[in-house]
N, C-alpha and C positions, 0 to 999 in steps of 0.2 A: 473217463476224468472228469469231474463237472468244474467248469469253469466260468465266469462269469460272462453275460450273454449268450450262452450254450443253452440249448434244449438238453435237460437231462434224463437220461434212462438208466433203469436199473441194469446191474451187471449181467442179471439173467438174460435182458434182453439187448443188450450191446452185440451187434454183430463182430465178426472178425475185422478188424483195419486192414487196409488192404498197404500194401508196400509203399504206394505212392501219397498216400493220407495224412492229413496232419488236422491238427484243432481246428475245426470251424470257428474261426475266431470274425464275428459278426462287426466287432469294433475295431479300432485302434489299440494299442497294447498302450500302459502305463511304463515310462522309462523309471522304472526300478531300480537306479544306480546302485543303492544302498545294499540292497539285496544281492545284485550281481557282483559287487564288489567281496562279500560276505561268502558266496559260493566261491569264487574266485581263489579266496582265500583257505577253505576247506580243501578244495580240489588240488591246490599248490601245495600243499603242504602233508599228501598222504592220506587223507579222510576219507572215509566212507561217509555219505550223505544220506541221512535218513529225514525223510518228509512228509509228515504224516498231519493232517487236517481235514476238517467237515468237507462236504461238498460245496462246488462255489468260492472257494478262498482263493483259488488261483492258481492252483498247484501247476497243474497242465500248462499254464499261459508261461507262467516264469520260467519251467524248464525250458522251454521252447524259445525265450527269448534269450535266455541264459547260455543255450548250447550255439544258438545264431552269434551270440557277444561271445564266445568261447572260441569259436571258429575264427573270429576276424580278429580278435586281440591277439590268439596264439597259433597263429598258420601251423598248419600239418596236425593239427588235432582231429584226430576220427572219432566221430558219433555213432553210437547204434540205440535204438529206442525199440523196446516191445511193449504192449499192452497185455498185462495177464488174463486170461481167461480160464477159469477152472472147470467151465462147461465143454471144452472143446477137446478134441481126444489129439493125440499125435505127440512128436517130440517138444518137450518146451522150450528148447534152446537155439532150436533149427534157425528159427526166424530172426533170434537176433544175430546168429551167425553169418545168414546173409545178408541182414543188415550192415553188417560190420564191414564186409568185403565187398559191397556193393560199391561203386565208384560214385555216383549221385548220391548215396546217402552220406559218403562221408565228407564230398566236395566242402567248401568253404561259400560256394556261391548259392543265392537263393533262398527262401525261409526254409528252418527244418521240417522235415517229416517223420513224424515217428514210425517205427518200423511196424510189421505186422502184429498181433494178438500172440501171446502166448501160449501154447495147449498143453494141456494134462498128457500128463505119458501114464503109461501102465507100470505098475512097479516091476523091479525088474525080477527075474525067475528066480526063486529060493536059492541059496546058496551062491547066486552071483555078486561077483565083489568089484567094489572098483579097484586097478589095477593099484591105485595110490593110497590106500587107507589111511596112512597117518599124516605123508608127506610128500612132497614133489621127486618124481626121478631127478636124479643126478643133473641129467641131461637138461630138463626144465629149468634147475636152480641155477646152472652154469651159463645159461642163456638169459637169466634175469640179471645174472652178476655184469653181463657183458652188454647188456641191451642200452641204446643210450637213452638216458632220463632227462628230461627238460629241465632247465632250470627251476629249482624251488620243490622239485619233487624229491621223494624220499627214495634212495637209489635201494636200500637194501632192507625188509620190514621181516625180521623173524617169522617163521611159522607159527600159525594160531590154527592148528588142525584141531579136527574133534577130538573130544574127550578119549582117552582108552576103555577099548570097549565099545565103540559106536559100530556099528556095521551098517555102512552108507555104501550104496550100489549106485551106479552111475549109468545113462544110458551113453551110445555113442554120438548123440547132439551135443550133450553136455562137454564131451572128451572133446568134440571137433573145435567147441567153440574155447576151450581152454587153451588148446595148442595154438589156436590164432593169436588168444591175447598172448601168450607166453612167446610167440614170435613175434610179435609187433614190437617195433621200437620206438614208435611215435606215442603220443598221448593220447590216451582214449578214454571218452566218458560214457558209461553204458547205462542207461536210462531204463529202469523196470518200472513201469506206471501198473497203477492199479493194484498195488502188489495184494491188497488184502483179497485177492481171489485165489491166491496159491494156498490152498486150504488143505490138499492132501499131503498129509506126513510125507510123503517121498520127494514132494516138488518142494517143502519147507527145507528139508534135509538138502537137495541140491542148491539152493538158494541161497543158503547158510554157508554150503563149502565154495562157493563163488564167491560171496562177501568175503567171507577170511582169507581165501587163498589167491585171489585176484593178484598180478604183478605189480611192482609197484607204479607202473607207467598209467595204471588203468585207473579210473575213479568209477566206484560205483553208486548209482542212485537209486535207491530204494525208496519210491511213492506211492501213497495211497491214504485213504480216509482212514485205516486202522494199521497199528502199527505190528507186522508181522510176528510170528512167535519165534521168534530167533533167541538164540544166546548173545543178545546185544551189551550185556555187560561185559563180555572179554573184550570187545574193544573199546569201550568205553575205559575199561581199568588199563588199557594200553595208549590213551588217549586218542584213539585212531576213530572215532565215531564223533561226525558234525550232527546237531539235533536240529530240526527248522520243523516248528509247530502254529496252530491259531496265532501266535502271539506276534512273532517273526514277519507272518503275512499276512498282518491286518495293515488297510490302507491306511497313511497319515491323513492329515487334515489337510494338506498340500494336495496329495494324490485323489483324494473325494472331490475338490473342488474342480481339480483336473476333469476329473472324469464325467463331473456334472458338467461343465463347459462344452464337453464333448458333444451333449446333446442340447447347445443351447440353453442351458440350465445356470443360469448367474444366479450365486448364492451370495448375499451378505455376510457378515460375520456371525451374527445372529442365527441365520438358519443353517450356514454351515455347522456351527457348533451343534445345534439340534439333529441334523442328518448324522454326525458322527455319533451320537450320545445313541441315536437310535439304531445306527446300524453295525457300531464298534467296527468299523473299519472290515467288515466282512465284505469280500468284495462282489460278491453275487447281488446282497441286498444293496450295497452302495448304488449298482448299476439297476436295478430296479427301482432304488427309491428315485434316483434320477430321470428315469424314463417318468414315473409316476406324476412328478413335478414339472417335467416338461411338459406334460398334457394339460396342463392347467396353468400357464403361464400368466393369465389375468389375475388371477387369486391365490397366489402362493402360499396366503397364511390359511386357506382353507384346505389347499394340498398338503402344509405340513400337519395338519391337526389330521386329517384322514390316513394320513403314512404312517400315524402313532397308531393307529389301530389295524394295523396288518392289511393292508387293501389284497384283493382279491391275487393278484400276480405274486405277489409275497408269498400268500397264505400256500396258494399252490406249488410254489418252490419248495415252502418249508414240508409241506406233507408230503410231495413226492420225492426227494431227495432226501432230508434230514430226520423225519420224524416216521414218516410212513412207514419205512423197513426196519423200524424197531419191533421187539417183540412185543405182544399185548402189555402184559405185566410191566413192561417199563415205560410203553405208555400211557399207562394209568398213573403211574407213580410221577409222569410230568405234571399229567391233568391238573392232578391233586396237588403238588406240590408249587404250582404257578399261580395259587389263588393267594397267597400271602406275597408280596412283593420280595423277602427273604425268609429265608427259614432255617433252622439247625436241623441235625439229625434229630433231636429228640421231638421237635414238632411234626417232622415228616413222618415220624412212627406213630406219631397219635392220627397223621391222617389217613396213611396207608395199611395201617393196624398192621405192621409185620416192621422186623429191623430194616433201616433204608443201605445199611453199608454195602450190601451187595449189590443193589441197583447204581447207587452212586460209584461204586468201581467198576460196574460195568460203562456206564457213561463219561467217567473220565478213560477209558481204554477204548473207548470209540469217539474219544475225542469231541465230545457232544457239548456244543456252547454253553458252557455257566462259567460265572466266578464264583470267590470263595473268600472270604476276608474275615477276621480276627476283631469282634465288637465286643467288647468286655471281657474277655476269656473265652468267648464261644464261637464257633467256627459257623459263620452264618452263609447259605448258599444262594445264589441269584442268577435269573435267568436273562439274558438281553433283552430289551425292551419289547424288540417286534417277535422274538420267539415266545415272550409270555404273554404277548396280544394274541398270538395265532394261538397258544394253549389256552388263555379265557375263553376265547370263541367256542372251544372244544368242551366246554362246560356247560353251555346252553343243552348240551343233550342231554344232561345228566338229568338224574331223577332228581324234582325240586325240593323232593324233602330232604333228600341225600345231601344235595348242596345246601342246604340251610344249615344243616349240622355239620357240615365242613366251617362253616364262615361262620358259627358261632363258637365253636371250636377255636377256630384261628385268634377272633375275638378274645375269648378267655386266656389264651396264651399270651397275646399281646400283653394284655392288661398284667399279667402277672409277671412279665418280663421289665415293664416298667417303659413301653410305646403306646401308648391309647391309642394315639393318631391312625396307628394300624390297624387298631382294635376298630375305631370308627369305621374307615373304609370297607371295612367286610360288613360291619352293622347297616350301611348305610344301603347295600343292597338287596338287602332282606324287605321284601314284600308287607311285612307285619314293621311299622314305625316303631313299634313298643320298646325292644331292645336298644333300638337307637336312642330314644328320650330316657331312656334309665340311663344311659351311658352319660348324657349330658348333664344327667341331674347329679351322678356322681362323680365326674371327672372332667368334667369342662373348664371348671375354675382352675385345677390344677394345671391344664393345658394351657391356657393362656397365662398363668403364672410361669409357668416354665419356657415362655415366649413362643408357644405355637397356635397362638391366636390367628394370625391369617390364614396360615395352611386350614386351621378349622373353620373359620368361617367361608372359606372356598369351598372347601367340600360340602357344607351344610347349602349355601346359595345354589350351587349346582344340582343337589341332591334330592333336597327338602326345602325348597325355598320357605312354603310353611313356618317353619321353626324360626326365620328370621324375624318374625312378629313377635316371638315371645318376649315377655316384657327380662326374661330371665338372660337371655342373648343378648338382649340390648345391654342390659349390664355388664355383661362379660366382654363386650365391644366396647365400652368406656374403660373398663378396668386394662384391656390391651392398648386403647390409646392412650392412656395417662403413662403408660410402661414405655410407650416413645413418645413424649412428650408433646403428642396433639391435644393442645388443650381443647381447641375449638370441637372437635370428634368427640371426646369424651362429655363437655357440656351440653351437645346435642343431643346423646345416646342417653344420657341421665334424665333429660327433662322429658325424653320420651315415655319414661317410664314411670313418673308421677302417676298417682292413681287419680281416675277422673271423681269429681264428686257427684255422686251418685248413691243416692240413698237408699234405693232398691238392690244396690251390688250385694253380691255377699259378704258377709265379714268373717265367717267362720276360717282358722287355720288348719286344715288338713294336718294330723299327725306326722311329721317325718320319717321317713322309713329306720325304724333302730338298726344301730351297729353299723354303721357305713365309717368305712376306714380308706384313710388315704392307701393307694397302691395296693389292699388286701382287701379287693370287695368280694362280694356274691358271685360265683362263676354264671354270665349273663344268663347263660340257658336254664339257668334252675333259677331264674329270679323272677317273680310275679311282676308282670306288666303293670307299668302305673299309669293311674288314669289322669288326665290332665288336670290342671288346678285353675279354675276361673280367676281372672283375674279383674278388681275393680274397674280398669279402663278399657274393658271389653274385650281384651285379649285373652287368650290360654296360654298357663305357663306349665313348665313339665317339673317344677318345685313348688311347695307349699308358699304360701303368703308370708310366713315367720320369714324364710329364707329371702324373699326378696327385700322386704323390710330391711334385715340386717345388712345384705350385700349392697342395698342402695345408702344404705346411711356410712356404709365404709369407704364407698366410691366417692359421696359427698363430701368428706372429709380430706381426702387424698386431695380433690380438688380445690378443696378450700386453701390448704396447705401450697400447692401450687400457685394459685394467684392470688393468693389473700383475700380470701371470699368472705362472707357474712360472720359474723363472729359467733352464732349459734351453731355454726358448723364445725366451729375449733372447741367445742365443749364436747369431754369426754362422754360425758353422760352417765348413768347407772351401769354396773356391771352386768353386761349382755347375757341373755339364756341362752346357754350353748343349742345352737341349731341342730347340732349332729352330725353337720359336715367340716369334717377337718378344715377345709379348704377355706370355706367361706369365716368360720371362727377366727384361724390363724390369720389370714387376710385382715378383719376387723381388729384383730390385738395389736398388729403393727401400726394401723393407723391412729389406734386409739392411744397407745405407746407415744407416737410422734406427737400427739398434742397436749400428754402429758409433761414432754420435754418444753415446748413452747409455753406452757404455764409455770415453767421452772420446776415442777416436781419430777426431777430428773431421777433420784434415786429408785419411784414406783413406774417410771417409765422402762430405766433402764432392766427391772424386774421382768418387765413382760417382753421385754424384745430376746434375754436370754433364754426363757422358754421358747418363746419362737423360732428361735435361731438355731435350738435344740430340735426342737420338733421338724423343723424344715430338713436339716442334715440329714436327720433319722431319715424322712420319708423322702428323702432324694429330690426334693422341691429346690432345685438351685435359684431358682429366682427369688423367691419368699427367703430362702436362706441369704441370697448376697443384698435384698433389700433390709433384712434385721440386722445383719453385721453393718451395713452402711448406717442405717438411726444407730446404732450402738456408736459409731466414729462419732457421729453428732453428737450424742450424749456425752461424751469426753472432749468434743469441742467445748460445750456451754460452762464445764465443768473448769476449761483453761486446762487440764489435763493433756497437752497437747502431744507430749510422747504415748499417751494409749490411743490419744484419737488416730497418731500415725500406724501405730500397731494394727487396730482394729480396721482401719482403713485398708491397710496394706492386706488383711486376711479377707475383707471383701473384694480385692484387685485377687488375691490367689482362688477364691471362690469364681470370680467371673472368668478367669482364664482356663480354670480347670474346664467348666461348662460351656464355652465360646461364647461368653456374653460379655466380652469387653466394649462391644458397641452399645450397650443397654445406657439408657438413661442412669441409672444406678450406679453403672460401672464409672461411669462421667463424674458424678460426684464423690464417689470413693475417690479417684485423681485426682480434682480436686482438692480434699483433704489432705491427701498425702503430698501435693504440692505446697500446698497453705504450710503443713507442718515443716516441712524440708526450708521453706524461706524462714519460717521464726526459730527454725534452729541453728539458722546459718549454713545448710548442707549447702554450699551455691552448684555442685555438681548435680547433685540431685535435682535442684531448684531449675537447674537450664533445661535439662532433660524433660522435666513436667512443663516448662514455658513453651518449649517447642512444639509438646505434646498438645497443649491447648491452645495454642495458636496455631494447628491446624484443624482442630475442633471448629474452632471460631470462625476460619476461614469457610468452613463448610457448613456453616449457619447451624451447629449443633445448638449453639444457646446463644441469645438475645441481651443486649442493655437492658440492665436492672437484674441480673438473676446473680446470683452465688458462682454462677461458672466465669462469669463475666468481667465480674471485677476481681479475683483471683488473677484471672489471666492478664488483666490491666496491672494489677500488683507487680506480679511477675517480670512482666514486659518492660517496666517504667525506666529501669536502669538503661537499656539500652534503645530507645527512643530515640529516633531522631528529632523529634518534636516536643519536648517535655511541657512544654506550656500546652499545648494541644491534649497530650496525655494525661498530664492532670484533670482539663477540663472534661476530658471523656471520663476519665474515673471517678470525679466527684458527681457527674451526672447518673451514672450506673448506679453509684452507692447510695442517691438521693430515691432513687425509684426503688431501691432494693428496700429502706427503710420504710418505704409507705406502703410495701404489699407484701411485707414479710412480719411475723411477730419477733419480738426484739431478742429473746432468747440466740436466735438464730443467724442474727443480723450485727448484734454489737460487737462481739468477737472481732468481724471484719471491718467495722468502724474505726476500731482503735487503730489497726494496719493501716487503712486508709488514710487516716487523718495523718500519721506520723510520715508516711511515702509523702503525701500533699506538700508536707513541710519540708522536703527538700528542695519546692520551687520557692526562689528568694520572696516571689510575690506569694503573700500567704493567704489573699482574697479565696481562693479555692476552699483551702482548709476551713478555713473563718465560715464560710457560708456552709459547707457542711456541717460543722459541728451546729451550728442555728439550726439547719433544719432538724437534724438529729432532737435537740433541745424540743422544737416545738411538736415534735412527734412521738417522740418518747418523755419526754418532762425531764425532773432531777434525778436522773439515773446516776448510779456511781462510775457508771463507764463513758455518760457525758461528761461527767465533773471531771475524771481522768485525761478526755480530750481537751479540755478545756483548759486544763493546766499545762497541756501539752502548747497551746496555743499562747500562754503565759509564758512559758520557757523560751520558745521561738520569739517573743517579745522583750525579752532579757528583764523576766519582771519577777524577781526573785520569790518577794513577800506573797504575790497573789499566790504563785505555784505554792506555797508553802501550807496557804489556806486551804487550797482546794484538795489537797493529797491528804493532810492532816486528818480528816473523818474516817479516809478509807485505811489510813496504815494505824489507827487506833486499837489500844487491845480490845479484845473480842470481835472486832471487825470482821464478817464473812466476804473474803475475797478471793478469787482463785489465783492459781501460781502467777501466771503472765501478767494480771493486772496488778498483783503484789510487787513484780518484778518491776514495774514501769515507775509505779507509785513510790518505790524508796530509791529509784534512780533519778527521778524527778526533785524529791527531794534531798537528794545527797547533794546534786548539781547546785541546787537554789540554794542551800546552805552554803558551799562553798565559794559561788559569787557573792554572798554577804559576809565571807571568811571567817565561819565556823568550821573551822578543819575537823574537830572531833566531831561533829554531827554529821558531816559530810562522808567521813569514814564510816561510821557507825551505818548509816543509809547504804553506802557501797558496799560494805560487807551483808549487810541483810538481802540487798537484791541480789549477791549470790550465792547466796545461803540458800533462796528461794529457787534461783534459775537452777543449779547444777542437776539438780535430780531432772529434770525435764529438757536439760541441755537447751535453754533458752539463752541464743546469742543474738538475735536480731535486737532486742531494745538497746544493749550496750552499744551497737553500732546507728543507731536511730537516735536516741538521747544526746542532745549537744552537752560535750563537756566531760560525758560517762568515759570516753577513754581516757581521754586527760587521766582522770582520776584516778584511772585503775594504773597508769603510768607513774603517776605521783607516790601511791601506797602499794606498789610492785613489792611483792614477799611476806605481806602482812599481813595473809588471808588464812594462813593456817592450810587445813586440809584442802580449802578451796582454790589453792594458790595455783595448781596445774590447770582450772578451769580458767580460772584468770588470765593466765598464760596463754590460751587455747583462743580467748577471745582478742589480746593483745596484738596477735600475730596473725590474724585471721584475712584473709587477701582481700577484704571488704572495709576495713580497718584502713588501711592505707589510702583506699579511693574515698575515703569518709572524709580525711585529711584535704583532699584534693576538692573541696566543695564551690561550689560559685561564687565568684569574688561579693564583698559585703560591699556593695554600693548604697551610697546616702542615700537618705529620702527622696533628696532635691535630684539627685545621678539620676533613680530609679524612672523620675516625671520624665526626665529630659530625654533617656534610654525608651522609654515607649511613644516619643513622639519622632523617633529616628526611622522607622517604617513608613510613615507617611508621604517620604519623598519631600515633605515640607524645607525649606532653607535655612540656615540657623538665623537669618532675621524674622522670620516667618514664627517658628519657633519662640522666641524672644517675646515676640509679639504678643502669640499666646497664651505666655505666662506672665506678662506682663513684666520683665524683667529686660534689662541690656542685654545687648547680643554678646557684649564683653563676659558678664554673668554666665551667660549658655556656653562660650566657649572655655571657658575656666570648667564648667561641669563636664563637657565633652573630652579636655585632653584628662579628666580623672578618670573618666570611663574609659579612654583607651587605655589609658594605663594599666587600671586594674585588669583589663579583659585582656593586654597584652597584644592590644591591633594597632594597625596604624592608620586605616580607613574606616570612614562607617559602613561599608559593605561588609569588610571583615570583623567589625564591630558585632553586627547585627548577626552574623552567622556566629560570633562564639556566644552570645547573648541565648540564641536559639539553642544550642547544644547544651548548654548549662542550666536551659532552664529560666534565665531571668525574663525571658519572652518566650 
């Protein structure tokens, strides 16, 4: 039986173990307490223990340790150990019998010593039968019934004899062993090691009889690399069998760490995780890995890298103990199926050219180490990393032409299965770079759009560095950087692709290969190898110049949108000529549609985005689908359709969640739009959830001031800010930067929300500064006019409000629902202030009529006086009464009535002098008034704030936003 740290020899070369010998353990054993307890439980409840696993998984060491533990914790327990050897002659059970009755073997002191090897016996002569063919003799049963059974054992177990008609004959050695076991009253543990060597039918029959008819005080442990061919199901049906396999024997992370510590090899968390990943807790591999790392203490990184390639000691172990003894056909199967990182039965059939089912069943029966999992409805198999590394080394002995055919078969299969990166892994090993270049031309952009850019570039950098200078690869790096928000990297990569001004450079564009379709390529092995295309910059590209121009244009547009680049980059230009590459055409379509949205051509942009979304979902391009859905939500936001924006943003989040893209920039933008919609719709529960999510993103540096994400995060966190004055200044600054760097359609919707949020601070200068900045940047835009009306309403200038809102509300004016609601509310409250109650009611009714379909609640909470009007006219809005009632009873409505106290202008001036620490007389001197005047104002401030001291007044003023 093989264990970690032992030299392993095949069964045909193992000598019979002498009675006094035990496992040659060169290293201290690990205290595997959890396994010892599990074995104790199985033994105490009358189970037979079946322990099967490959060589080196620690079976013998575990059982030897357990027997020592068993004798210590349960004094009086007797043990017997036999190692089977089918190649010796003699009685198979005599040595177990001697081991059992030898006092030294049964004593609790000293380490356990396994007994002698079991030896095969000749089949009994024809006609000789065991005297107990179907059941035990009465005297043995009686003896069992009266035996003293230790606590926890099953006193009586029904007979589970051979099936009727079995012709089982036994020799005198087994009879004596059974007599001894039946006569023994103390607990007995009988270990039969290397049970896979009991290959003769007679030995198997005798083992089965022993296992199924052992007395209740006897625990039989059958251990080996392969499960003996017994009727184990009979014991399982009666709940009397406990199975242990490779999964149970695998070392835990802490056990691997302790094992490495034994060899003076200290591992940090990263190295420990890597060793555990490579060894999968296989005891022998973990021990050999520790020895390998200990030999290179000064360069652990290199040692870990060479370990992943299966060093000589590990390969020798695997070849000698695990792979070498396998039949030639099985070995061939392993080598061929090790080429892909994972394989299905269908792929294996193409690689080995016959059904793999029988071979997989053989490997399972032999407990060969491999894993399997369900991936998209297909059962995928994979070998442990070190086993695969060893098998890949064996491929070097294959015929090169045959190996190339296998790699092309795997690549073709993976492309058809939608895992192109796995295909590239095979193509980069080919001596001819043509298929890899062909792959990059047809599939590389799709890989990048699906988030596989870092893995793609890493493979290229290590395998074929020359590809990194290709302008097409540089553009792909720019696309990848933009997807992760790395603007500087994207800019640098884009600049490196601009053609050099060289009149002698070739200008003709080779025709792209026709018929290129995403996810349905021509099989690589049948494709003509493309020629490199000269690029005017001097570099050579794997794609035509037309493709480069188209992709460069798309990247420039996205970069300009991200940073507010040159105006010429924000022009959609004429309808582009299709390149024939679906990914390039779709990527450009998304960028052109975004430009159209920014120019106010929303309908045209939406049509482009719907087509791209449908195409991306059909072709399983998750990241492109996410981006299309995200931009459709933006289109709804531009139109002021908050409900549609939230629905589309949620669809984008569903795509991101289904494809593990929630950490992407597009998913973050969808979160922002969902959060903003929840805020405008008065959904405080969702708003708080998204506010917390955005706060977490902001703390991790996912966005910076001047971005849409930062502005929305500030809006949602404003009400809970400890310093509302500071929060107002931060919001104003971020919104000002955004106005100057982004196109108006993408910012004006946020401008309205920012202005109304800033107006909650009694000092309205932040809101005034922001509106002035918007007017200078955008000009006389209707949204800016609406914000100016908000400033006028805060200053109680009702006539100015009416003058500013009248053009927005005139018949025929094109205004989106959110702007219409705000306009009507401002108009209604202005008429109410002027005493025109009928006009106030009409304006309020119009606001409700526009707000109800979109569930726009926030404007009624933001516009001063709107809630008072709802209370005044409650019950007079017809079918909109229910919606009006929800607004009136909204939790934020109550908070809105508890606004900051209204200080006079002079009181505000005095309040702003208090933080300076100056005395009352000094403040009076600064203001040019008497000290009594200042004291009068301070009494008014204290009374309105409900405070009794300067310190308390300053604290309350900061919390309410007065400071």
